[in-house]
Jmol script that loads the backbone (N, CA, C; Angstrom):
load data "model"
ATOM      1  N   MET A   1    -124.197  63.861  18.994  1.00  0.00           N
ATOM      2  CA  MET A   1    -123.967  62.897  20.048  1.00  0.00           C
ATOM      3  C   MET A   1    -124.166  61.499  19.482  1.00  0.00           C
ATOM      4  N   LEU A   2    -123.443  60.563  20.032  1.00  0.00           N
ATOM      5  CA  LEU A   2    -123.488  59.179  19.571  1.00  0.00           C
ATOM      6  C   LEU A   2    -123.649  58.265  20.767  1.00  0.00           C
ATOM      7  N   ASN A   3    -124.568  57.335  20.669  1.00  0.00           N
ATOM      8  CA  ASN A   3    -124.726  56.299  21.693  1.00  0.00           C
ATOM      9  C   ASN A   3    -124.254  54.992  21.098  1.00  0.00           C
ATOM     10  N   VAL A   4    -123.513  54.222  21.880  1.00  0.00           N
ATOM     11  CA  VAL A   4    -122.973  52.957  21.405  1.00  0.00           C
ATOM     12  C   VAL A   4    -123.354  51.864  22.395  1.00  0.00           C
ATOM     13  N   ARG A   5    -123.858  50.758  21.871  1.00  0.00           N
ATOM     14  CA  ARG A   5    -124.183  49.618  22.728  1.00  0.00           C
ATOM     15  C   ARG A   5    -123.001  48.659  22.713  1.00  0.00           C
ATOM     16  N   LEU A   6    -122.556  48.294  23.903  1.00  0.00           N
ATOM     17  CA  LEU A   6    -121.442  47.370  24.049  1.00  0.00           C
ATOM     18  C   LEU A   6    -121.912  46.125  24.777  1.00  0.00           C
ATOM     19  N   SER A   7    -121.250  45.010  24.489  1.00  0.00           N
ATOM     20  CA  SER A   7    -121.550  43.803  25.256  1.00  0.00           C
ATOM     21  C   SER A   7    -121.108  44.033  26.701  1.00  0.00           C
ATOM     22  N   ASP A   8    -121.643  43.250  27.603  1.00  0.00           N
ATOM     23  CA  ASP A   8    -121.276  43.403  29.017  1.00  0.00           C
ATOM     24  C   ASP A   8    -119.778  43.221  29.218  1.00  0.00           C
ATOM     25  N   ASP A   9    -119.194  42.228  28.543  1.00  0.00           N
ATOM     26  CA  ASP A   9    -117.754  41.977  28.681  1.00  0.00           C
ATOM     27  C   ASP A   9    -116.922  43.156  28.186  1.00  0.00           C
ATOM     28  N   THR A  10    -117.317  43.711  27.048  1.00  0.00           N
ATOM     29  CA  THR A  10    -116.587  44.852  26.489  1.00  0.00           C
ATOM     30  C   THR A  10    -116.709  46.068  27.404  1.00  0.00           C
ATOM     31  N   GLU A  11    -117.894  46.279  27.927  1.00  0.00           N
ATOM     32  CA  GLU A  11    -118.123  47.397  28.849  1.00  0.00           C
ATOM     33  C   GLU A  11    -117.252  47.261  30.092  1.00  0.00           C
ATOM     34  N   LYS A  12    -117.168  46.055  30.642  1.00  0.00           N
ATOM     35  CA  LYS A  12    -116.337  45.819  31.834  1.00  0.00           C
ATOM     36  C   LYS A  12    -114.862  46.038  31.523  1.00  0.00           C
ATOM     37  N   GLU A  13    -114.436  45.540  30.380  1.00  0.00           N
ATOM     38  CA  GLU A  13    -113.024  45.710  29.996  1.00  0.00           C
ATOM     39  C   GLU A  13    -112.690  47.173  29.768  1.00  0.00           C
ATOM     40  N   LEU A  14    -113.607  47.892  29.138  1.00  0.00           N
ATOM     41  CA  LEU A  14    -113.415  49.325  28.913  1.00  0.00           C
ATOM     42  C   LEU A  14    -113.333  50.064  30.234  1.00  0.00           C
ATOM     43  N   LEU A  15    -114.207  49.742  31.158  1.00  0.00           N
ATOM     44  CA  LEU A  15    -114.208  50.387  32.466  1.00  0.00           C
ATOM     45  C   LEU A  15    -112.905  50.118  33.212  1.00  0.00           C
ATOM     46  N   ARG A  16    -112.439  48.870  33.184  1.00  0.00           N
ATOM     47  CA  ARG A  16    -111.156  48.536  33.829  1.00  0.00           C
ATOM     48  C   ARG A  16    -110.012  49.340  33.215  1.00  0.00           C
ATOM     49  N   TYR A  17    -109.996  49.401  31.894  1.00  0.00           N
ATOM     50  CA  TYR A  17    -108.941  50.154  31.205  1.00  0.00           C
ATOM     51  C   TYR A  17    -108.980  51.625  31.617  1.00  0.00           C
ATOM     52  N   CYS A  18    -110.164  52.195  31.628  1.00  0.00           N
ATOM     53  CA  CYS A  18    -110.305  53.617  31.972  1.00  0.00           C
ATOM     54  C   CYS A  18    -109.846  53.893  33.399  1.00  0.00           C
ATOM     55  N   LEU A  19    -110.189  53.000  34.314  1.00  0.00           N
ATOM     56  CA  LEU A  19    -109.750  53.176  35.700  1.00  0.00           C
ATOM     57  C   LEU A  19    -108.232  53.058  35.818  1.00  0.00           C
ATOM     58  N   ASP A  20    -107.654  52.076  35.105  1.00  0.00           N
ATOM     59  CA  ASP A  20    -106.193  51.886  35.131  1.00  0.00           C
ATOM     60  C   ASP A  20    -105.459  53.084  34.545  1.00  0.00           C
ATOM     61  N   GLN A  21    -106.003  53.660  33.459  1.00  0.00           N
ATOM     62  CA  GLN A  21    -105.326  54.743  32.752  1.00  0.00           C
ATOM     63  C   GLN A  21    -105.751  56.129  33.225  1.00  0.00           C
ATOM     64  N   GLY A  22    -106.806  56.200  33.986  1.00  0.00           N
ATOM     65  CA  GLY A  22    -107.280  57.494  34.476  1.00  0.00           C
ATOM     66  C   GLY A  22    -107.888  58.365  33.386  1.00  0.00           C
ATOM     67  N   VAL A  23    -108.590  57.738  32.460  1.00  0.00           N
ATOM     68  CA  VAL A  23    -109.233  58.473  31.374  1.00  0.00           C
ATOM     69  C   VAL A  23    -110.716  58.118  31.327  1.00  0.00           C
ATOM     70  N   SER A  24    -111.503  58.940  30.661  1.00  0.00           N
ATOM     71  CA  SER A  24    -112.933  58.672  30.546  1.00  0.00           C
ATOM     72  C   SER A  24    -113.203  57.686  29.413  1.00  0.00           C
ATOM     73  N   LYS A  25    -114.367  57.048  29.483  1.00  0.00           N
ATOM     74  CA  LYS A  25    -114.769  56.128  28.409  1.00  0.00           C
ATOM     75  C   LYS A  25    -114.892  56.890  27.096  1.00  0.00           C
ATOM     76  N   SER A  26    -115.405  58.110  27.153  1.00  0.00           N
ATOM     77  CA  SER A  26    -115.555  58.919  25.940  1.00  0.00           C
ATOM     78  C   SER A  26    -114.211  59.173  25.279  1.00  0.00           C
ATOM     79  N   THR A  27    -113.200  59.458  26.082  1.00  0.00           N
ATOM     80  CA  THR A  27    -111.863  59.715  25.529  1.00  0.00           C
ATOM     81  C   THR A  27    -111.327  58.482  24.817  1.00  0.00           C
ATOM     82  N   VAL A  28    -111.487  57.328  25.437  1.00  0.00           N
ATOM     83  CA  VAL A  28    -110.992  56.084  24.827  1.00  0.00           C
ATOM     84  C   VAL A  28    -111.729  55.801  23.524  1.00  0.00           C
ATOM     85  N   VAL A  29    -113.046  55.960  23.523  1.00  0.00           N
ATOM     86  CA  VAL A  29    -113.825  55.688  22.315  1.00  0.00           C
ATOM     87  C   VAL A  29    -113.466  56.672  21.213  1.00  0.00           C
ATOM     88  N   LYS A  30    -113.304  57.952  21.547  1.00  0.00           N
ATOM     89  CA  LYS A  30    -112.922  58.950  20.535  1.00  0.00           C
ATOM     90  C   LYS A  30    -111.570  58.620  19.922  1.00  0.00           C
ATOM     91  N   GLU A  31    -110.584  58.301  20.777  1.00  0.00           N
ATOM     92  CA  GLU A  31    -109.246  57.983  20.274  1.00  0.00           C
ATOM     93  C   GLU A  31    -109.258  56.714  19.420  1.00  0.00           C
ATOM     94  N   ALA A  32    -110.019  55.712  19.862  1.00  0.00           N
ATOM     95  CA  ALA A  32    -110.094  54.465  19.101  1.00  0.00           C
ATOM     96  C   ALA A  32    -110.752  54.697  17.743  1.00  0.00           C
ATOM     97  N   LEU A  33    -111.796  55.498  17.715  1.00  0.00           N
ATOM     98  CA  LEU A  33    -112.488  55.785  16.457  1.00  0.00           C
ATOM     99  C   LEU A  33    -111.599  56.582  15.508  1.00  0.00           C
ATOM    100  N   GLU A  34    -110.872  57.547  16.042  1.00  0.00           N
ATOM    101  CA  GLU A  34    -109.938  58.314  15.201  1.00  0.00           C
ATOM    102  C   GLU A  34    -108.877  57.406  14.606  1.00  0.00           C
ATOM    103  N   ALA A  35    -108.307  56.523  15.433  1.00  0.00           N
ATOM    104  CA  ALA A  35    -107.276  55.596  14.954  1.00  0.00           C
ATOM    105  C   ALA A  35    -107.841  54.667  13.881  1.00  0.00           C
ATOM    106  N   TYR A  36    -109.062  54.203  14.085  1.00  0.00           N
ATOM    107  CA  TYR A  36    -109.726  53.327  13.112  1.00  0.00           C
ATOM    108  C   TYR A  36    -109.921  54.035  11.782  1.00  0.00           C
ATOM    109  N   LEU A  37    -110.419  55.265  11.836  1.00  0.00           N
ATOM    110  CA  LEU A  37    -110.675  56.006  10.593  1.00  0.00           C
ATOM    111  C   LEU A  37    -109.384  56.344   9.854  1.00  0.00           C
ATOM    112  N   ILE A  38    -108.338  56.667  10.581  1.00  0.00           N
ATOM    113  CA  ILE A  38    -107.033  56.930   9.957  1.00  0.00           C
ATOM    114  C   ILE A  38    -106.535  55.669   9.253  1.00  0.00           C
ATOM    115  N   GLN A  39    -106.645  54.533   9.933  1.00  0.00           N
ATOM    116  CA  GLN A  39    -106.191  53.271   9.338  1.00  0.00           C
ATOM    117  C   GLN A  39    -106.998  52.929   8.096  1.00  0.00           C
ATOM    118  N   ARG A  40    -108.299  53.160   8.122  1.00  0.00           N
ATOM    119  CA  ARG A  40    -109.150  52.888   6.963  1.00  0.00           C
ATOM    120  C   ARG A  40    -108.747  53.739   5.768  1.00  0.00           C
ATOM    121  N   ARG A  41    -108.348  54.984   6.017  1.00  0.00           N
ATOM    122  CA  ARG A  41    -107.922  55.852   4.909  1.00  0.00           C
ATOM    123  C   ARG A  41    -106.626  55.341   4.295  1.00  0.00           C
ATOM    124  N   LYS A  42    -105.769  54.736   5.109  1.00  0.00           N
ATOM    125  CA  LYS A  42    -104.482  54.243   4.624  1.00  0.00           C
ATOM    126  C   LYS A  42    -104.613  52.907   3.899  1.00  0.00           C
ATOM    127  N   THR A  43    -105.636  52.137   4.230  1.00  0.00           N
ATOM    128  CA  THR A  43    -105.815  50.810   3.661  1.00  0.00           C
ATOM    129  C   THR A  43    -106.306  50.915   2.225  1.00  0.00           C
ATOM    130  N   LYS A  44    -105.624  50.209   1.341  1.00  0.00           N
ATOM    131  CA  LYS A  44    -105.995  50.219  -0.070  1.00  0.00           C
ATOM    132  C   LYS A  44    -106.966  49.083  -0.345  1.00  0.00           C
ATOM    133  N   SER A  45    -107.828  49.302  -1.311  1.00  0.00           N
ATOM    134  CA  SER A  45    -108.705  48.228  -1.761  1.00  0.00           C
ATOM    135  C   SER A  45    -107.854  47.244  -2.575  1.00  0.00           C
ATOM    136  N   ALA A  46    -108.406  46.096  -2.858  1.00  0.00           N
ATOM    137  CA  ALA A  46    -107.684  45.109  -3.662  1.00  0.00           C
ATOM    138  C   ALA A  46    -107.335  45.684  -5.028  1.00  0.00           C
ATOM    139  N   PHE A  47    -108.244  46.457  -5.600  1.00  0.00           N
ATOM    140  CA  PHE A  47    -107.981  47.077  -6.900  1.00  0.00           C
ATOM    141  C   PHE A  47    -106.824  48.065  -6.800  1.00  0.00           C
ATOM    142  N   GLU A  48    -106.861  48.942  -5.780  1.00  0.00           N
ATOM    143  CA  GLU A  48    -105.803  49.941  -5.623  1.00  0.00           C
ATOM    144  C   GLU A  48    -104.446  49.287  -5.402  1.00  0.00           C
ATOM    145  N   ALA A  49    -104.429  48.181  -4.664  1.00  0.00           N
ATOM    146  CA  ALA A  49    -103.162  47.500  -4.374  1.00  0.00           C
ATOM    147  C   ALA A  49    -102.542  46.891  -5.634  1.00  0.00           C
ATOM    148  N   GLY A  50    -103.375  46.463  -6.605  1.00  0.00           N
ATOM    149  CA  GLY A  50    -102.831  45.798  -7.781  1.00  0.00           C
ATOM    150  C   GLY A  50    -102.976  46.549  -9.082  1.00  0.00           C
ATOM    151  N   VAL A  51    -103.396  47.808  -9.015  1.00  0.00           N
ATOM    152  CA  VAL A  51    -103.690  48.554 -10.239  1.00  0.00           C
ATOM    153  C   VAL A  51    -102.489  48.628 -11.186  1.00  0.00           C
ATOM    154  N   ASP A  52    -101.282  48.657 -10.652  1.00  0.00           N
ATOM    155  CA  ASP A  52    -100.106  48.741 -11.518  1.00  0.00           C
ATOM    156  C   ASP A  52     -99.790  47.411 -12.198  1.00  0.00           C
ATOM    157  N   LEU A  53    -100.498  46.350 -11.839  1.00  0.00           N
ATOM    158  CA  LEU A  53    -100.239  45.035 -12.424  1.00  0.00           C
ATOM    159  C   LEU A  53    -101.298  44.593 -13.425  1.00  0.00           C
ATOM    160  N   PHE A  54    -102.456  45.183 -13.400  1.00  0.00           N
ATOM    161  CA  PHE A  54    -103.571  44.735 -14.235  1.00  0.00           C
ATOM    162  C   PHE A  54    -103.317  44.987 -15.717  1.00  0.00           C
ATOM    163  N   GLY A  55    -103.596  43.970 -16.511  1.00  0.00           N
ATOM    164  CA  GLY A  55    -103.547  44.103 -17.960  1.00  0.00           C
ATOM    165  C   GLY A  55    -102.157  44.182 -18.552  1.00  0.00           C
ATOM    166  N   GLN A  56    -101.141  43.883 -17.802  1.00  0.00           N
ATOM    167  CA  GLN A  56     -99.787  44.035 -18.322  1.00  0.00           C
ATOM    168  C   GLN A  56     -99.101  42.713 -18.633  1.00  0.00           C
ATOM    169  N   GLU A  57     -99.679  41.603 -18.263  1.00  0.00           N
ATOM    170  CA  GLU A  57     -99.031  40.317 -18.451  1.00  0.00           C
ATOM    171  C   GLU A  57     -98.660  40.122 -19.914  1.00  0.00           C
ATOM    172  N   GLY A  58     -97.412  40.029 -20.173  1.00  0.00           N
ATOM    173  CA  GLY A  58     -96.929  39.777 -21.528  1.00  0.00           C
ATOM    174  C   GLY A  58     -96.820  41.017 -22.397  1.00  0.00           C
ATOM    175  N   SER A  59     -97.889  41.777 -22.515  1.00  0.00           N
ATOM    176  CA  SER A  59     -97.897  42.904 -23.445  1.00  0.00           C
ATOM    177  C   SER A  59     -97.315  44.178 -22.841  1.00  0.00           C
ATOM    178  N   GLY A  60     -97.389  44.304 -21.533  1.00  0.00           N
ATOM    179  CA  GLY A  60     -96.927  45.532 -20.899  1.00  0.00           C
ATOM    180  C   GLY A  60     -97.931  46.671 -21.009  1.00  0.00           C
ATOM    181  N   ARG A  61     -99.100  46.403 -21.577  1.00  0.00           N
ATOM    182  CA  ARG A  61    -100.124  47.428 -21.766  1.00  0.00           C
ATOM    183  C   ARG A  61    -101.053  47.460 -20.562  1.00  0.00           C
ATOM    184  N   LYS A  62    -101.223  48.634 -19.981  1.00  0.00           N
ATOM    185  CA  LYS A  62    -102.104  48.774 -18.826  1.00  0.00           C
ATOM    186  C   LYS A  62    -103.576  48.784 -19.214  1.00  0.00           C
ATOM    187  N   ASP A  63    -103.882  49.089 -20.454  1.00  0.00           N
ATOM    188  CA  ASP A  63    -105.278  49.186 -20.868  1.00  0.00           C
ATOM    189  C   ASP A  63    -105.737  47.948 -21.631  1.00  0.00           C
ATOM    190  N   GLY A  64    -105.035  46.854 -21.488  1.00  0.00           N
ATOM    191  CA  GLY A  64    -105.316  45.652 -22.266  1.00  0.00           C
ATOM    192  C   GLY A  64    -106.718  45.112 -22.103  1.00  0.00           C
ATOM    193  N   SER A  65    -107.266  45.198 -20.926  1.00  0.00           N
ATOM    194  CA  SER A  65    -108.595  44.630 -20.710  1.00  0.00           C
ATOM    195  C   SER A  65    -109.715  45.527 -21.210  1.00  0.00           C
ATOM    196  N   VAL A  66    -109.448  46.773 -21.478  1.00  0.00           N
ATOM    197  CA  VAL A  66    -110.498  47.680 -21.947  1.00  0.00           C
ATOM    198  C   VAL A  66    -110.340  48.090 -23.408  1.00  0.00           C
ATOM    199  N   SER A  67    -109.180  47.867 -23.987  1.00  0.00           N
ATOM    200  CA  SER A  67    -108.969  48.311 -25.369  1.00  0.00           C
ATOM    201  C   SER A  67    -108.819  47.153 -26.352  1.00  0.00           C
ATOM    202  N   TYR A  68    -109.075  45.931 -25.908  1.00  0.00           N
ATOM    203  CA  TYR A  68    -108.827  44.793 -26.801  1.00  0.00           C
ATOM    204  C   TYR A  68    -109.745  44.798 -28.015  1.00  0.00           C
ATOM    205  N   LYS A  69    -110.998  45.207 -27.862  1.00  0.00           N
ATOM    206  CA  LYS A  69    -111.907  45.226 -29.016  1.00  0.00           C
ATOM    207  C   LYS A  69    -111.405  46.193 -30.082  1.00  0.00           C
ATOM    208  N   LYS A  70    -110.947  47.337 -29.658  1.00  0.00           N
ATOM    209  CA  LYS A  70    -110.422  48.336 -30.594  1.00  0.00           C
ATOM    210  C   LYS A  70    -109.207  47.778 -31.333  1.00  0.00           C
ATOM    211  N   ARG A  71    -108.314  47.112 -30.599  1.00  0.00           N
ATOM    212  CA  ARG A  71    -107.104  46.559 -31.224  1.00  0.00           C
ATOM    213  C   ARG A  71    -107.444  45.440 -32.206  1.00  0.00           C
ATOM    214  N   VAL A  72    -108.445  44.608 -31.852  1.00  0.00           N
ATOM    215  CA  VAL A  72    -108.852  43.526 -32.753  1.00  0.00           C
ATOM    216  C   VAL A  72    -109.424  44.112 -34.041  1.00  0.00           C
ATOM    217  N   LYS A  73    -110.270  45.128 -33.907  1.00  0.00           N
ATOM    218  CA  LYS A  73    -110.843  45.773 -35.093  1.00  0.00           C
ATOM    219  C   LYS A  73    -109.744  46.357 -35.977  1.00  0.00           C
ATOM    220  N   GLU A  74    -108.761  47.007 -35.382  1.00  0.00           N
ATOM    221  CA  GLU A  74    -107.657  47.597 -36.138  1.00  0.00           C
ATOM    222  C   GLU A  74    -106.876  46.509 -36.864  1.00  0.00           C
ATOM    223  N   LYS A  75    -106.614  45.396 -36.205  1.00  0.00           N
ATOM    224  CA  LYS A  75    -105.869  44.305 -36.845  1.00  0.00           C
ATOM    225  C   LYS A  75    -106.669  43.697 -37.996  1.00  0.00           C
ATOM    226  N   LEU A  76    -107.965  43.488 -37.792  1.00  0.00           N
ATOM    227  CA  LEU A  76    -108.793  42.927 -38.863  1.00  0.00           C
ATOM    228  C   LEU A  76    -108.872  43.883 -40.045  1.00  0.00           C
ATOM    229  N   HIS A  77    -109.026  45.151 -39.744  1.00  0.00           N
ATOM    230  CA  HIS A  77    -109.090  46.167 -40.807  1.00  0.00           C
ATOM    231  C   HIS A  77    -107.781  46.180 -41.598  1.00  0.00           C
ATOM    232  N   ALA A  78    -106.661  46.128 -40.898  1.00  0.00           N
ATOM    233  CA  ALA A  78    -105.361  46.156 -41.560  1.00  0.00           C
ATOM    234  C   ALA A  78    -105.164  44.888 -42.413  1.00  0.00           C
ATOM    235  N   LYS A  79    -105.643  43.760 -41.888  1.00  0.00           N
ATOM    236  CA  LYS A  79    -105.483  42.494 -42.620  1.00  0.00           C
ATOM    237  C   LYS A  79    -106.306  42.464 -43.892  1.00  0.00           C
ATOM    238  N   HIS A  80    -107.542  42.980 -43.816  1.00  0.00           N
ATOM    239  CA  HIS A  80    -108.453  42.890 -44.956  1.00  0.00           C
ATOM    240  C   HIS A  80    -108.428  44.126 -45.854  1.00  0.00           C
ATOM    241  N   ALA A  81    -107.644  45.084 -45.526  1.00  0.00           N
ATOM    242  CA  ALA A  81    -107.566  46.306 -46.335  1.00  0.00           C
ATOM    243  C   ALA A  81    -106.575  46.142 -47.481  1.00  0.00           C
ATOM    244  N   ARG A  82    -105.862  45.083 -47.510  1.00  0.00           N
ATOM    245  CA  ARG A  82    -104.839  44.866 -48.549  1.00  0.00           C
ATOM    246  C   ARG A  82    -105.398  44.623 -49.873  1.00  0.00           C
TER     247      ARG A  82
END
end "model"
wireframe off; spacefill off
backbone 0.3
color backbone group
């Protein structure tokens, strides 16, 4: 069971809506919560929204921000191995 505290204005508006629609407050709250949770699952984080763009500027490499040290070491090794 869940208890929810609402402001007086919200409680009055909810009651008016329930009377107009012929539904219980519990039904409205359940439906609203389900809709909210569904929307939250669909909403991407900022990282998820841009993951296909990170680290690709110019090089086209998706791992550019995490593999740069390895690439620098390889280039230095190749340069000084001659």
